[in-house]
VEXDREN-2710 file (C-alpha; in Angstrom, 1 decimal):
% VEXDREN-2710
k/r/px/py/pz
1/UNK/-7.5/7.7/32.0
2/UNK/-7.9/7.5/28.3
3/UNK/-11.4/5.4/28.4
4/UNK/-13.0/7.8/29.9
5/UNK/-12.9/9.7/26.7
6/UNK/-16.0/7.6/25.8
7/UNK/-19.2/8.6/27.0
8/UNK/-23.1/7.9/25.4
9/UNK/-26.5/6.0/26.6
10/UNK/-26.9/4.3/23.4
11/UNK/-25.0/2.8/20.5
12/UNK/-24.8/5.8/18.2
13/UNK/-23.9/8.2/20.9
14/UNK/-21.1/5.9/22.2
15/UNK/-19.6/5.5/18.4
16/UNK/-19.9/9.5/18.1
17/UNK/-18.1/9.7/21.4
18/UNK/-15.3/7.3/20.4
19/UNK/-14.8/9.1/16.9
20/UNK/-14.1/12.4/18.6
21/UNK/-11.7/11.1/20.9
22/UNK/-9.4/9.5/17.9
23/UNK/-9.9/13.0/15.9
24/UNK/-9.0/14.9/19.0
25/UNK/-6.0/12.8/19.8
26/UNK/-7.2/11.6/23.2
27/UNK/-7.6/7.7/21.7
28/UNK/-4.3/7.6/19.5
29/UNK/-3.3/4.7/17.0
30/UNK/-2.6/1.6/18.9
31/UNK/-4.5/2.9/22.0
32/UNK/-6.8/-0.1/23.7
33/UNK/-10.4/0.9/24.1
34/UNK/-12.0/-0.7/27.5
35/UNK/-13.1/-4.2/27.5
36/UNK/-16.9/-4.1/26.8
37/UNK/-18.0/-5.3/29.9
38/UNK/-15.7/-2.6/31.6
39/UNK/-17.2/0.6/29.5
40/UNK/-20.9/-1.0/30.2
41/UNK/-20.6/-0.9/33.8
42/UNK/-19.1/2.7/33.8
43/UNK/-21.9/4.1/31.3
44/UNK/-24.5/1.8/33.2
45/UNK/-25.7/0.6/29.7
46/UNK/-26.1/-3.1/28.3
47/UNK/-22.9/-5.1/27.2
48/UNK/-25.2/-5.4/23.6
49/UNK/-25.3/-1.5/23.5
50/UNK/-21.2/-1.5/23.8
51/UNK/-20.6/-4.4/21.5
52/UNK/-22.6/-2.5/19.1
53/UNK/-20.9/0.5/19.0
54/UNK/-17.5/-1.2/18.8
55/UNK/-18.9/-3.3/15.9
56/UNK/-19.8/0.2/13.9
57/UNK/-16.2/1.2/14.5
58/UNK/-14.7/-1.6/13.1
59/UNK/-17.1/-2.0/10.3
60/UNK/-15.9/2.0/9.6
61/UNK/-12.1/1.2/10.1
62/UNK/-11.9/3.1/13.1
63/UNK/-10.5/0.3/15.5
64/UNK/-9.9/-3.2/14.9
65/UNK/-10.3/-6.5/17.2
66/UNK/-7.4/-7.9/18.4
67/UNK/-8.4/-11.2/19.7
68/UNK/-7.0/-11.1/23.7
69/UNK/-5.4/-8.0/23.3
70/UNK/-8.6/-6.1/22.9
71/UNK/-10.1/-3.5/20.7
72/UNK/-7.6/-1.3/19.6
73/UNK/-7.6/2.1/17.6
74/UNK/-6.1/1.3/14.0
75/UNK/-2.7/2.4/13.1
76/UNK/-4.3/5.2/10.5
77/UNK/-7.9/5.2/11.0
78/UNK/-9.8/6.8/8.3
79/UNK/-10.2/10.2/9.7
80/UNK/-7.9/13.4/10.0
81/UNK/-6.3/13.1/13.4
82/UNK/-2.8/14.6/13.4
83/UNK/0.1/15.4/11.0
84/UNK/2.6/13.0/9.7
85/UNK/5.8/12.8/12.3
86/UNK/7.9/15.2/12.1
87/UNK/11.6/15.1/10.8
88/UNK/14.0/17.5/12.8
89/UNK/16.1/19.5/10.6
90/UNK/19.5/17.7/9.5
91/UNK/17.9/14.4/9.6
92/UNK/18.2/12.4/6.6
93/UNK/14.6/11.4/6.1
94/UNK/14.6/7.8/4.5
95/UNK/11.2/6.9/6.1
96/UNK/9.4/8.4/3.1
97/UNK/8.5/6.1/0.5
98/UNK/8.4/8.2/-2.4
99/UNK/10.2/8.6/-5.8
100/UNK/13.7/10.9/-6.2
101/UNK/12.2/14.4/-7.6
102/UNK/15.5/14.1/-9.5
103/UNK/14.3/11.1/-11.2
104/UNK/11.0/12.6/-12.4
105/UNK/10.3/13.8/-15.6
106/UNK/9.6/17.6/-16.1
107/UNK/5.8/18.3/-15.8
108/UNK/6.7/22.0/-16.5
109/UNK/7.6/20.9/-19.5
110/UNK/5.0/18.7/-20.6
111/UNK/2.1/21.5/-19.5
112/UNK/4.0/23.8/-21.7
113/UNK/3.1/21.2/-24.8
114/UNK/-0.5/21.4/-24.1
115/UNK/-3.3/23.2/-25.8
116/UNK/-6.0/23.2/-23.0
117/UNK/-9.7/24.1/-24.3
118/UNK/-12.6/24.2/-21.6
119/UNK/-14.7/20.9/-21.3
120/UNK/-18.4/20.7/-20.3
121/UNK/-20.2/18.0/-19.3
122/UNK/-20.9/15.2/-21.5
123/UNK/-18.5/13.6/-24.3
124/UNK/-16.0/10.8/-23.4
125/UNK/-15.0/10.3/-19.8
126/UNK/-11.5/9.2/-20.6
127/UNK/-9.2/10.2/-23.6
128/UNK/-8.8/7.8/-26.4
129/UNK/-5.3/8.2/-27.0
130/UNK/-4.4/7.7/-23.0
131/UNK/-6.3/4.8/-23.1
132/UNK/-4.2/3.6/-26.2
133/UNK/-1.0/4.3/-24.0
134/UNK/-2.0/2.1/-21.5
135/UNK/-3.2/-0.6/-23.2
136/UNK/-0.1/-1.2/-25.2
137/UNK/1.5/-0.7/-22.0
138/UNK/-0.1/-3.5/-20.4
139/UNK/-0.4/-5.4/-23.7
140/UNK/3.5/-5.6/-24.0
141/UNK/3.7/-6.9/-20.1
142/UNK/1.1/-9.7/-21.3
143/UNK/-1.6/-8.2/-19.3
144/UNK/-5.0/-8.5/-21.3
145/UNK/-6.0/-4.9/-22.3
146/UNK/-9.4/-4.7/-23.4
147/UNK/-11.0/-3.1/-20.5
148/UNK/-9.3/-0.3/-19.0
149/UNK/-10.8/2.4/-16.3
150/UNK/-8.9/5.7/-15.3
151/UNK/-8.5/6.5/-12.1
152/UNK/-7.1/8.9/-9.3
153/UNK/-4.3/6.9/-8.2
154/UNK/-3.5/3.2/-7.0
155/UNK/-5.4/3.1/-3.8
156/UNK/-8.5/4.6/-5.4
157/UNK/-8.4/1.9/-8.0
158/UNK/-8.1/-0.8/-5.3
159/UNK/-10.9/0.6/-3.3
160/UNK/-13.0/0.9/-6.7
161/UNK/-12.0/-2.3/-7.4
162/UNK/-13.0/-4.2/-4.2
163/UNK/-16.4/-1.8/-3.6
164/UNK/-17.7/-3.3/-7.3
165/UNK/-17.5/-7.1/-6.0
166/UNK/-17.2/-7.5/-2.3
167/UNK/-19.4/-7.2/0.4
168/UNK/-18.9/-6.0/4.0
169/UNK/-17.9/-8.6/5.9
170/UNK/-16.1/-10.4/2.9
171/UNK/-12.5/-11.8/3.7
172/UNK/-9.5/-10.6/1.8
173/UNK/-6.0/-12.0/1.7
174/UNK/-3.5/-9.3/2.3
175/UNK/0.4/-9.3/2.2
176/UNK/2.4/-9.5/5.9
177/UNK/4.4/-7.5/5.7
178/UNK/2.3/-4.9/3.5
179/UNK/1.1/-1.5/2.6
180/UNK/-0.7/-0.1/5.6
181/UNK/-3.1/2.1/3.8
182/UNK/-4.4/-0.8/2.2
183/UNK/-4.9/-2.5/5.7
184/UNK/-6.8/0.4/6.6
185/UNK/-8.8/0.6/3.5
186/UNK/-10.1/-2.5/4.3
187/UNK/-11.0/-1.7/7.7
188/UNK/-12.9/1.5/6.2
189/UNK/-15.1/-1.1/3.8
190/UNK/-16.2/-3.2/6.3
191/UNK/-13.6/-6.4/5.0
192/UNK/-11.6/-8.6/7.0
193/UNK/-7.7/-9.0/6.2
194/UNK/-6.4/-12.7/6.4
195/UNK/-2.9/-12.3/6.5
196/UNK/-0.4/-14.4/4.3
197/UNK/3.6/-14.3/4.5
198/UNK/5.8/-13.9/1.3
199/UNK/9.5/-14.4/0.5
200/UNK/11.5/-12.5/-2.0
201/UNK/9.6/-14.0/-4.7
202/UNK/6.3/-13.1/-3.8
203/UNK/3.5/-15.2/-1.9
204/UNK/4.5/-18.4/-0.4
205/UNK/2.3/-21.0/-1.9
206/UNK/1.4/-22.9/1.3
207/UNK/0.3/-19.6/2.7
208/UNK/-2.0/-18.8/-0.4
209/UNK/-3.4/-22.7/-0.2
210/UNK/-4.4/-21.5/3.6
211/UNK/-6.1/-18.6/3.1
212/UNK/-8.3/-19.9/0.1
213/UNK/-9.2/-22.6/2.3
214/UNK/-10.2/-20.0/5.0
215/UNK/-12.6/-19.0/2.2
216/UNK/-11.3/-15.5/1.2
217/UNK/-13.4/-13.3/-1.5
218/UNK/-10.2/-11.7/-3.0
219/UNK/-6.8/-11.3/-2.8
220/UNK/-4.3/-8.0/-3.2
221/UNK/-1.1/-9.0/-4.2
222/UNK/1.6/-6.6/-5.2
223/UNK/3.8/-8.1/-8.4
224/UNK/6.6/-6.6/-8.0
225/UNK/8.4/-3.7/-5.6
226/UNK/6.6/-4.8/-2.8
227/UNK/6.1/-2.1/0.1
228/UNK/8.0/-3.0/2.4
229/UNK/10.0/-5.9/1.2
230/UNK/10.8/-5.4/-2.5
231/UNK/9.4/-9.0/-3.2
232/UNK/8.6/-9.6/-6.7
233/UNK/6.7/-12.2/-8.6
234/UNK/9.3/-15.1/-10.4
235/UNK/8.1/-17.5/-13.0
236/UNK/8.3/-20.3/-11.3
237/UNK/6.3/-18.4/-8.2
238/UNK/3.6/-17.8/-10.8
239/UNK/3.2/-20.9/-12.2
240/UNK/3.0/-22.2/-8.4
241/UNK/0.3/-19.8/-7.4
242/UNK/-1.8/-20.0/-10.7
243/UNK/-2.2/-23.9/-10.2
244/UNK/-3.5/-23.4/-6.6
245/UNK/-5.9/-20.1/-8.2
246/UNK/-6.9/-22.2/-11.0
247/UNK/-9.0/-24.3/-8.9
248/UNK/-10.7/-21.2/-7.1
249/UNK/-11.4/-19.1/-10.2
250/UNK/-14.4/-17.1/-8.3
251/UNK/-11.8/-15.4/-5.9
252/UNK/-11.0/-11.9/-7.3
253/UNK/-7.5/-10.7/-7.4
254/UNK/-6.2/-7.4/-7.2
255/UNK/-2.5/-6.5/-8.3
256/UNK/-1.1/-3.5/-7.1
257/UNK/1.5/-2.3/-9.7
258/UNK/2.2/0.8/-8.2
259/UNK/5.9/1.2/-9.0
260/UNK/5.1/0.3/-12.6
261/UNK/8.1/0.8/-15.1
262/UNK/10.5/1.6/-12.4
263/UNK/10.2/-1.5/-9.8
264/UNK/13.2/-3.0/-11.1
265/UNK/11.4/-6.2/-11.9
266/UNK/9.4/-7.8/-14.7
267/UNK/6.0/-7.4/-14.9
268/UNK/4.4/-10.7/-14.4
269/UNK/0.8/-11.2/-13.4
270/UNK/-1.8/-13.9/-11.9
271/UNK/-4.6/-12.2/-13.8
272/UNK/-6.1/-13.2/-16.9
273/UNK/-9.6/-14.3/-18.8
274/UNK/-9.7/-17.6/-16.8
275/UNK/-10.4/-15.6/-13.7
276/UNK/-13.7/-14.3/-12.6
277/UNK/-13.1/-11.0/-11.4
278/UNK/-9.7/-9.4/-11.5
279/UNK/-7.8/-5.8/-12.0
280/UNK/-4.1/-4.8/-12.2
281/UNK/-3.7/-1.3/-11.1
282/UNK/-0.7/0.5/-12.3
283/UNK/0.2/3.9/-10.9
284/UNK/2.0/6.9/-12.6
285/UNK/3.1/8.1/-9.2
286/UNK/6.7/6.5/-9.0
287/UNK/7.5/6.7/-12.6
288/UNK/6.0/10.0/-13.3
289/UNK/5.4/12.2/-9.9
290/UNK/3.4/11.8/-6.9
291/UNK/1.2/14.6/-7.6
292/UNK/-0.1/13.3/-10.7
293/UNK/-2.8/11.3/-9.4
294/UNK/-3.6/9.2/-12.2
295/UNK/-3.4/5.1/-12.3
296/UNK/-4.7/2.9/-14.9
297/UNK/-6.9/-0.3/-14.3
298/UNK/-7.3/-3.2/-16.2
299/UNK/-9.6/-6.0/-15.5
300/UNK/-12.4/-8.1/-16.3
301/UNK/-15.3/-6.3/-18.4
302/UNK/-17.9/-6.3/-15.7
303/UNK/-15.4/-5.1/-12.8
304/UNK/-14.3/-2.4/-14.7
305/UNK/-18.0/-1.1/-16.0
306/UNK/-19.4/-1.6/-12.2
307/UNK/-16.2/0.7/-11.2
308/UNK/-16.4/3.6/-14.0
309/UNK/-20.4/3.5/-13.4
310/UNK/-19.7/4.2/-9.5
311/UNK/-17.1/7.0/-10.5
312/UNK/-19.6/8.6/-12.7
313/UNK/-21.5/9.0/-9.3
314/UNK/-19.0/10.6/-7.6
315/UNK/-15.9/12.6/-9.1
316/UNK/-17.7/11.7/-12.8
317/UNK/-13.7/11.5/-14.5
318/UNK/-10.3/12.0/-14.0
319/UNK/-9.7/15.7/-15.0
320/UNK/-8.5/15.9/-19.0
321/UNK/-6.1/18.4/-18.2
322/UNK/-4.3/16.1/-16.1
323/UNK/-5.0/13.2/-18.6
324/UNK/-3.7/15.4/-21.0
325/UNK/-0.2/16.4/-19.0
326/UNK/0.1/12.4/-18.8
327/UNK/0.0/11.9/-22.5
328/UNK/2.6/14.6/-22.9
329/UNK/5.0/13.3/-20.6
330/UNK/4.3/9.8/-22.0
331/UNK/5.2/10.9/-25.4
332/UNK/8.0/13.4/-24.7
333/UNK/11.3/11.8/-26.4
334/UNK/13.4/11.9/-23.1
335/UNK/11.1/9.8/-20.7
336/UNK/11.9/6.8/-22.2
337/UNK/15.7/7.3/-21.3
338/UNK/14.7/9.0/-17.8
339/UNK/12.9/5.9/-16.9
340/UNK/15.5/4.0/-17.8
341/UNK/17.9/6.1/-15.9
342/UNK/15.3/6.0/-12.5
343/UNK/15.2/2.4/-12.7
344/UNK/18.8/1.5/-13.1
345/UNK/19.4/4.4/-10.2
346/UNK/17.1/2.5/-7.8
347/UNK/18.8/-0.7/-8.4
348/UNK/22.4/0.8/-7.5
349/UNK/21.0/2.4/-4.2
350/UNK/19.2/-0.7/-3.4
351/UNK/22.1/-3.2/-3.8
352/UNK/24.7/-0.6/-2.2
353/UNK/22.6/-0.6/0.7
354/UNK/22.1/-4.3/0.8
355/UNK/25.5/-4.7/0.0
356/UNK/26.9/-2.5/3.0
357/UNK/24.3/-4.2/5.5
358/UNK/26.1/-7.8/4.5
359/UNK/29.6/-6.4/5.2
360/UNK/28.5/-5.4/8.6
361/UNK/26.3/-9.0/9.0
362/UNK/23.1/-7.7/9.0
363/UNK/20.6/-9.2/6.4
364/UNK/18.5/-7.3/4.3
365/UNK/15.4/-7.7/1.7
366/UNK/15.4/-5.4/-1.2
367/UNK/14.9/-7.8/-4.6
368/UNK/13.0/-4.7/-6.1
369/UNK/11.3/-1.1/-5.3
370/UNK/12.3/2.0/-3.5
371/UNK/12.5/0.0/0.1
372/UNK/15.1/-2.2/1.8
373/UNK/13.0/-4.4/4.6
374/UNK/15.8/-5.0/7.6
375/UNK/14.7/-7.4/10.5
376/UNK/15.9/-6.3/13.9
377/UNK/14.9/-7.5/17.7
378/UNK/13.1/-4.1/18.8
379/UNK/11.9/-1.5/16.1
380/UNK/11.7/1.5/18.5
381/UNK/14.8/1.2/19.9
382/UNK/16.5/1.1/16.7
383/UNK/14.4/4.0/15.1
384/UNK/15.2/6.0/18.0
385/UNK/19.0/5.3/17.9
386/UNK/18.8/5.9/14.3
387/UNK/17.3/8.9/14.7
388/UNK/20.1/9.9/17.4
389/UNK/22.5/9.1/14.6
390/UNK/21.0/11.4/12.2
391/UNK/18.7/8.7/10.3
392/UNK/15.1/8.8/10.1
393/UNK/13.6/5.5/9.1
394/UNK/10.3/4.1/9.5
395/UNK/9.4/1.2/12.3
396/UNK/8.0/-1.5/11.1
397/UNK/5.1/-2.0/13.3
398/UNK/2.8/-0.4/11.0
399/UNK/3.4/-2.8/8.2
400/UNK/3.0/-5.8/10.4
401/UNK/0.2/-7.9/11.1
402/UNK/1.9/-11.6/12.1
403/UNK/5.0/-11.1/10.5
404/UNK/8.3/-10.5/13.1
405/UNK/9.8/-7.0/13.5
406/UNK/11.6/-5.2/10.9
407/UNK/12.6/-1.8/9.9
408/UNK/12.1/0.1/6.7
409/UNK/14.5/2.1/4.9
410/UNK/13.3/4.1/1.5
411/UNK/16.8/4.2/-0.9
412/UNK/14.7/6.4/-3.7
413/UNK/17.3/9.1/-2.6
414/UNK/20.1/7.5/-0.6
415/UNK/23.7/7.9/-2.3
416/UNK/25.8/4.6/-2.5
417/UNK/28.4/6.7/-0.6
418/UNK/25.9/7.3/2.2
419/UNK/25.1/3.6/2.2
420/UNK/28.0/2.3/4.1
421/UNK/28.0/5.1/7.1
422/UNK/23.9/4.2/7.3
423/UNK/25.0/0.3/7.5
424/UNK/27.6/1.3/10.2
425/UNK/25.5/3.4/12.4
426/UNK/22.7/0.8/12.4
427/UNK/25.1/-2.0/12.9
428/UNK/26.0/-0.1/16.1
429/UNK/23.0/-0.3/17.7
430/UNK/22.4/-4.1/17.3
431/UNK/24.8/-6.3/19.6
432/UNK/25.8/-9.3/17.4
433/UNK/24.2/-11.2/19.4
434/UNK/20.7/-9.7/18.5
435/UNK/21.6/-9.6/14.9
436/UNK/18.6/-11.1/12.5
437/UNK/19.5/-13.4/9.5
438/UNK/17.7/-15.0/7.4
439/UNK/18.0/-18.7/6.2
END
């Protein structure tokens, strides 16, 4: 049995044994660990010893307490365990959530324009001309831009912002369904996720009121292109949430604007100078390319100062070669029109799939972004059936905490002509009795 992969005579040894079992795959994501009493009896140690080991594993994000469900290995523990699921040859891969490479600016052309010189230690960490471009973009969207940091991607920025302000054990409100790496990141930082529900206009006011009453120290919100549902803040929802948040200025707001200008929805924000701690993280991955590991973080001066101070003790700075490449792309005359084309294309592809699904009586969500979220009665069965029909899509269990079952389809490369066939194949896996509709 899998529980016999865990051994040890003290808490540290038990913790290390469980970690080795996860790395080796003997304990897989979702596997249930033995109860504290069961493992204590088998190892002939006290229940307090096992409980201490489990707490350490939880703080490091390797496992999660599931109430009466026991202690489970997290879906993506912060360990190198096994490669991503293999998509067979000939299967249309709509499980990946990245942008369409055909709609990205040419990095090769940008590099040809660069005049690179060796850089030594010392000097400015961030290029002033890149900060100016970022500030102009934030300012145009009504986001305060006095303090900006440059980091290595959206998750890097979110992690640094949280670590700059929170302590282990703090509660953080998160979207449900939401982006799995966010949940894994919270576990790795020793923070506790407090899920809240959302609709197409973003977080539900009643849910935000509830998590605020629960005493969350921070809240992570995707203002547009929410992954996986495509939700985007509306102006009326911003006003509603603003009324609630105004009474709790000490709660930190982290906005994950990972899709940026290709989201297909306006940039609205709940952040501003009236809040003690806030950040807006805007990645270049979806608009300029995933391999450009760069994001801009606008925020309150203290958070940005703490974030950059900790950054100096680690990587130091984001490579100036990378910073110059992003500058060259942003200044290229063709970039603006290409971003506009990408935004329009993604919108067309989203609507093509949602419309095709609707014609088959299947409701779906996808107001913005690169994904469509489709409620289904049984995720694994639908995913397997679609794979047999030639489509790779994502089961929703990785994205959900308490929300109902669904599957995620990435539309980034889905041609409108394919949408009808995909919808037809999905409809054939769902009997009319089981089709899920939104009110």
